[in-house]
Short mmCIF file of the C-alpha atoms (twelve columns), coordinates in Angstrom:
data_MODEL
# 
_entry.id   MODEL 
# 
loop_
_atom_site.group_PDB 
_atom_site.id 
_atom_site.type_symbol 
_atom_site.label_atom_id 
_atom_site.label_alt_id 
_atom_site.label_comp_id 
_atom_site.label_asym_id 
_atom_site.label_seq_id 
_atom_site.Cartn_x 
_atom_site.Cartn_y 
_atom_site.Cartn_z 
_atom_site.pdbx_PDB_model_num 
ATOM 1   C CA . MET A 1   66.740 28.734 -24.988 1 
ATOM 2   C CA . ALA A 2   63.771 30.282 -22.748 1 
ATOM 3   C CA . ALA A 3   60.778 29.723 -20.804 1 
ATOM 4   C CA . GLN A 4   57.545 32.047 -21.323 1 
ATOM 5   C CA . LEU A 5   58.037 35.302 -19.187 1 
ATOM 6   C CA . SER A 6   55.094 38.402 -18.626 1 
ATOM 7   C CA . ARG A 7   54.605 40.621 -21.670 1 
ATOM 8   C CA . PHE A 8   56.368 43.902 -20.996 1 
ATOM 9   C CA . ASP A 9   53.820 46.003 -20.117 1 
ATOM 10  C CA . GLY A 10  49.733 45.416 -19.455 1 
ATOM 11  C CA . SER A 11  48.272 47.909 -21.922 1 
ATOM 12  C CA . LEU A 12  48.904 45.526 -25.102 1 
ATOM 13  C CA . ASP A 13  45.649 44.688 -26.966 1 
ATOM 14  C CA . SER A 14  45.513 41.072 -26.964 1 
ATOM 15  C CA . ALA A 15  42.942 40.984 -29.145 1 
ATOM 16  C CA . ALA A 16  45.047 42.513 -32.132 1 
ATOM 17  C CA . PHE A 17  48.701 40.662 -30.761 1 
ATOM 18  C CA . PRO A 18  47.090 37.583 -29.739 1 
ATOM 19  C CA . LYS A 19  50.232 35.495 -30.368 1 
ATOM 20  C CA . HIS A 20  53.437 35.826 -28.269 1 
ATOM 21  C CA . LYS A 21  56.739 34.257 -28.249 1 
ATOM 22  C CA . GLU A 22  59.588 35.343 -26.422 1 
ATOM 23  C CA . ILE A 23  63.449 34.112 -25.576 1 
ATOM 24  C CA . ALA A 24  66.045 34.940 -23.405 1 
ATOM 25  C CA . VAL A 25  70.440 34.575 -23.600 1 
ATOM 26  C CA . VAL A 26  72.822 36.232 -21.742 1 
ATOM 27  C CA . LEU A 27  75.404 38.551 -23.415 1 
ATOM 28  C CA . ASP A 28  79.162 39.227 -22.193 1 
ATOM 29  C CA . THR A 29  78.647 42.617 -21.819 1 
ATOM 30  C CA . THR A 30  77.565 45.627 -20.110 1 
ATOM 31  C CA . PRO A 31  73.517 46.997 -20.689 1 
ATOM 32  C CA . GLU A 32  74.888 50.379 -22.514 1 
ATOM 33  C CA . GLU A 33  76.755 48.151 -24.940 1 
ATOM 34  C CA . ALA A 34  74.169 45.518 -25.766 1 
ATOM 35  C CA . PHE A 35  71.031 48.476 -26.015 1 
ATOM 36  C CA . ALA A 36  73.759 50.348 -28.526 1 
ATOM 37  C CA . TYR A 37  73.902 47.373 -30.654 1 
ATOM 38  C CA . LEU A 38  70.528 46.586 -30.242 1 
ATOM 39  C CA . ASP A 39  69.190 49.890 -30.826 1 
ATOM 40  C CA . ASP A 40  70.722 50.078 -34.161 1 
ATOM 41  C CA . PHE A 41  68.020 48.350 -36.976 1 
ATOM 42  C CA . ARG A 42  70.654 47.606 -39.373 1 
ATOM 43  C CA . LYS A 43  72.386 45.423 -37.422 1 
ATOM 44  C CA . LEU A 44  69.280 44.035 -35.250 1 
ATOM 45  C CA . SER A 45  67.748 43.332 -38.845 1 
ATOM 46  C CA . ALA A 46  70.508 42.584 -40.869 1 
ATOM 47  C CA . HIS A 47  69.407 38.791 -41.180 1 
ATOM 48  C CA . MET A 48  66.314 40.391 -43.509 1 
ATOM 49  C CA . GLU A 49  68.875 41.706 -45.471 1 
ATOM 50  C CA . LYS A 50  70.286 38.526 -46.529 1 
ATOM 51  C CA . PRO A 51  69.070 35.395 -48.756 1 
ATOM 52  C CA . SER A 52  67.859 32.285 -45.868 1 
ATOM 53  C CA . MET A 53  65.749 29.621 -46.108 1 
ATOM 54  C CA . MET A 54  63.318 30.910 -44.304 1 
ATOM 55  C CA . MET A 55  62.076 33.690 -46.750 1 
ATOM 56  C CA . ALA A 56  63.202 31.342 -49.578 1 
ATOM 57  C CA . GLY A 57  66.103 32.545 -50.581 1 
ATOM 58  C CA . SER A 58  65.276 35.943 -50.974 1 
ATOM 59  C CA . SER A 59  65.574 39.201 -49.069 1 
ATOM 60  C CA . MET A 60  64.398 42.276 -47.923 1 
ATOM 61  C CA . THR A 61  65.770 46.153 -48.122 1 
ATOM 62  C CA . ILE A 62  65.523 48.034 -45.112 1 
ATOM 63  C CA . GLU A 63  65.003 52.149 -45.109 1 
ATOM 64  C CA . THR A 64  65.044 54.335 -41.697 1 
ATOM 65  C CA . ASP A 65  63.963 57.829 -41.912 1 
ATOM 66  C CA . GLY A 66  66.617 60.486 -40.481 1 
ATOM 67  C CA . ARG A 67  66.167 59.490 -36.803 1 
ATOM 68  C CA . GLU A 68  67.572 55.430 -38.041 1 
ATOM 69  C CA . GLY A 69  64.484 53.828 -35.728 1 
ATOM 70  C CA . ARG A 70  66.287 55.661 -32.275 1 
ATOM 71  C CA . ALA A 71  63.479 57.511 -31.064 1 
ATOM 72  C CA . ILE A 72  60.186 56.937 -30.265 1 
ATOM 73  C CA . GLY A 73  57.632 58.156 -33.537 1 
ATOM 74  C CA . SER A 74  60.913 56.865 -35.798 1 
ATOM 75  C CA . LYS A 75  59.897 54.909 -38.977 1 
ATOM 76  C CA . VAL A 76  61.272 51.567 -40.339 1 
ATOM 77  C CA . ARG A 77  60.543 50.442 -43.472 1 
ATOM 78  C CA . MET A 78  60.842 46.945 -45.182 1 
ATOM 79  C CA . HIS A 79  60.194 45.774 -48.923 1 
ATOM 80  C CA . GLY A 80  61.173 42.738 -51.065 1 
ATOM 81  C CA . LYS A 81  60.149 39.864 -53.003 1 
ATOM 82  C CA . ILE A 82  59.034 36.424 -52.230 1 
ATOM 83  C CA . LEU A 83  58.281 33.734 -54.052 1 
ATOM 84  C CA . GLY A 84  56.865 36.068 -56.734 1 
ATOM 85  C CA . PHE A 85  54.689 38.265 -53.587 1 
ATOM 86  C CA . THR A 86  55.595 41.871 -52.777 1 
ATOM 87  C CA . LEU A 87  56.495 42.061 -49.185 1 
ATOM 88  C CA . ALA A 88  56.503 45.457 -47.230 1 
ATOM 89  C CA . LEU A 89  56.312 46.711 -44.148 1 
ATOM 90  C CA . GLU A 90  56.505 50.061 -41.607 1 
ATOM 91  C CA . GLU A 91  57.415 50.082 -37.913 1 
ATOM 92  C CA . VAL A 92  57.673 52.621 -35.784 1 
ATOM 93  C CA . VAL A 93  59.544 52.651 -32.030 1 
ATOM 94  C CA . THR A 94  56.622 52.997 -29.522 1 
ATOM 95  C CA . GLU A 95  58.734 52.316 -26.345 1 
ATOM 96  C CA . ARG A 96  62.526 53.424 -26.246 1 
ATOM 97  C CA . GLU A 97  64.413 53.267 -22.335 1 
ATOM 98  C CA . PRO A 98  68.012 53.123 -22.858 1 
ATOM 99  C CA . PRO A 99  69.668 51.182 -21.745 1 
ATOM 100 C CA . TYR A 100 66.997 48.936 -20.672 1 
ATOM 101 C CA . ARG A 101 64.134 48.276 -23.245 1 
ATOM 102 C CA . LYS A 102 62.748 49.404 -26.874 1 
ATOM 103 C CA . ALA A 103 59.588 48.169 -28.949 1 
ATOM 104 C CA . TRP A 104 58.362 48.982 -31.724 1 
ATOM 105 C CA . GLN A 105 55.044 48.164 -34.125 1 
ATOM 106 C CA . THR A 106 53.771 47.490 -37.921 1 
ATOM 107 C CA . VAL A 107 51.575 50.245 -38.786 1 
ATOM 108 C CA . GLU A 108 51.200 48.581 -42.042 1 
ATOM 109 C CA . SER A 109 52.626 45.835 -43.183 1 
ATOM 110 C CA . ASN A 110 51.519 43.648 -46.521 1 
ATOM 111 C CA . LEU A 111 53.474 39.812 -45.110 1 
ATOM 112 C CA . LEU A 112 52.841 36.536 -45.899 1 
ATOM 113 C CA . VAL A 113 52.954 34.434 -43.140 1 
ATOM 114 C CA . ILE A 114 52.376 36.759 -40.023 1 
ATOM 115 C CA . GLY A 115 49.984 40.051 -39.715 1 
ATOM 116 C CA . GLN A 116 50.652 43.096 -37.773 1 
ATOM 117 C CA . TYR A 117 53.096 42.333 -34.903 1 
ATOM 118 C CA . ARG A 118 55.306 43.977 -31.825 1 
ATOM 119 C CA . LEU A 119 58.504 43.372 -31.561 1 
ATOM 120 C CA . GLY A 120 61.186 44.455 -28.693 1 
ATOM 121 C CA . PHE A 121 64.066 43.551 -26.329 1 
ATOM 122 C CA . GLN A 122 64.491 43.981 -22.604 1 
ATOM 123 C CA . LEU A 123 67.877 43.723 -20.825 1 
ATOM 124 C CA . THR A 124 68.526 42.921 -17.092 1 
ATOM 125 C CA . ARG A 125 71.827 43.670 -15.586 1 
ATOM 126 C CA . LYS A 126 73.365 40.359 -13.993 1 
ATOM 127 C CA . LEU A 127 76.873 40.640 -12.110 1 
ATOM 128 C CA . VAL A 128 79.249 40.397 -14.753 1 
ATOM 129 C CA . ASN A 129 76.717 40.589 -18.511 1 
ATOM 130 C CA . THR A 130 73.429 41.016 -19.767 1 
ATOM 131 C CA . GLU A 131 69.827 38.844 -19.954 1 
ATOM 132 C CA . VAL A 132 68.455 39.944 -23.223 1 
ATOM 133 C CA . ARG A 133 65.009 38.797 -23.957 1 
ATOM 134 C CA . ALA A 134 63.350 39.142 -27.166 1 
ATOM 135 C CA . PHE A 135 59.765 39.212 -27.849 1 
ATOM 136 C CA . ILE A 136 57.478 39.314 -30.885 1 
ATOM 137 C CA . ASP A 137 53.672 39.638 -30.014 1 
ATOM 138 C CA . TYR A 138 51.657 39.123 -33.306 1 
ATOM 139 C CA . SER A 139 48.715 37.766 -35.407 1 
ATOM 140 C CA . LEU A 140 47.942 36.008 -38.013 1 
ATOM 141 C CA . PRO A 141 46.565 37.088 -41.731 1 
ATOM 142 C CA . GLU A 142 42.931 36.944 -41.760 1 
ATOM 143 C CA . ARG A 143 42.642 36.120 -45.710 1 
ATOM 144 C CA . GLY A 144 43.402 33.861 -48.482 1 
ATOM 145 C CA . PHE A 145 46.423 31.972 -49.173 1 
ATOM 146 C CA . SER A 146 48.271 34.327 -46.616 1 
ATOM 147 C CA . LYS A 147 46.142 32.793 -43.838 1 
ATOM 148 C CA . TRP A 148 46.869 29.246 -45.083 1 
ATOM 149 C CA . LEU A 149 50.474 30.000 -44.735 1 
ATOM 150 C CA . GLY A 150 49.978 32.248 -41.315 1 
ATOM 151 C CA . LEU A 151 48.364 28.519 -39.613 1 
ATOM 152 C CA . LEU A 152 51.525 26.588 -41.032 1 
ATOM 153 C CA . LEU A 153 54.701 28.711 -40.698 1 
ATOM 154 C CA . GLY A 154 53.457 31.833 -38.671 1 
ATOM 155 C CA . GLU A 155 54.464 30.408 -35.537 1 
ATOM 156 C CA . ARG A 156 57.911 28.915 -36.359 1 
ATOM 157 C CA . TYR A 157 58.792 32.143 -38.359 1 
ATOM 158 C CA . ALA A 158 57.871 34.528 -35.241 1 
ATOM 159 C CA . ARG A 159 60.241 31.830 -33.568 1 
ATOM 160 C CA . TRP A 160 63.249 32.566 -36.254 1 
ATOM 161 C CA . CYS A 161 62.968 36.110 -35.994 1 
ATOM 162 C CA . ILE A 162 63.464 36.519 -32.372 1 
ATOM 163 C CA . GLU A 163 66.133 33.688 -32.459 1 
ATOM 164 C CA . ARG A 164 67.649 35.561 -35.173 1 
ATOM 165 C CA . MET A 165 67.898 38.868 -33.056 1 
ATOM 166 C CA . VAL A 166 69.522 37.530 -30.125 1 
ATOM 167 C CA . GLN A 167 71.925 35.032 -31.820 1 
ATOM 168 C CA . ASP A 168 73.513 37.908 -34.132 1 
ATOM 169 C CA . ALA A 169 73.581 39.873 -30.487 1 
ATOM 170 C CA . VAL A 170 75.512 36.653 -29.038 1 
ATOM 171 C CA . LYS A 171 77.708 36.677 -31.658 1 
ATOM 172 C CA . ARG A 172 78.588 40.141 -31.453 1 
ATOM 173 C CA . PHE A 173 79.289 40.103 -27.642 1 
ATOM 174 C CA . SER A 174 80.917 36.344 -27.413 1 
ATOM 175 C CA . GLY A 175 84.620 36.841 -26.010 1 
ATOM 176 C CA . THR A 176 84.439 40.377 -25.846 1 
ATOM 177 C CA . ARG A 177 85.455 40.586 -22.069 1 
# 
C-alpha cells in the first residue's frame, strides 16, 4: 500500500519511538473534507470501539475532553479489557494544522503489544483528490509478558492501527464525487 516515507519532522526522539510504520492511500475528496473526517477521534478510532480479531474479540471505550481532540493539548482517553488484562491510555494532540496534518501521542499507557507511541496523518492535495499518509512511531513494551507479546505482535498491531484508520476513510469517501 505504501513505501516508507520520511517522518513529519526531524524533532522526534528516535530513542522514545524507535519503530515506524506508515501507509499512504488516495481519497476521493478534498483535503478539507478529509481533515474534517480524520480530525474526529470518534471516526478515526471507531475500529477500537468494535470487537475485532486483533483485539481478541474485545473493544475499548473512547472518551475525549471538551475540545474533543480537535486542538493542540486536547486529551483523548481509551480503556477496556482484553484477555483479562486492563488496557488504558491517554493521548494528547501535539500537532494540528488544518487541513493538512495532525499528530498526537501517548502521555500514559498500559497496553499489551506496544508501548508509548505517536500517531498522525498528513494530507496532500492532488489534482482531483487527496493523498493521506498515516503513521505510527512507537516503542515496544519493556518488561514482562507484554515485552514478549510486543516482540511477537507489535509490528502487526501497529500496521493494523494505521491501516484501519485509512481504510475507514477510504470507505467514507469512495464514490463521493
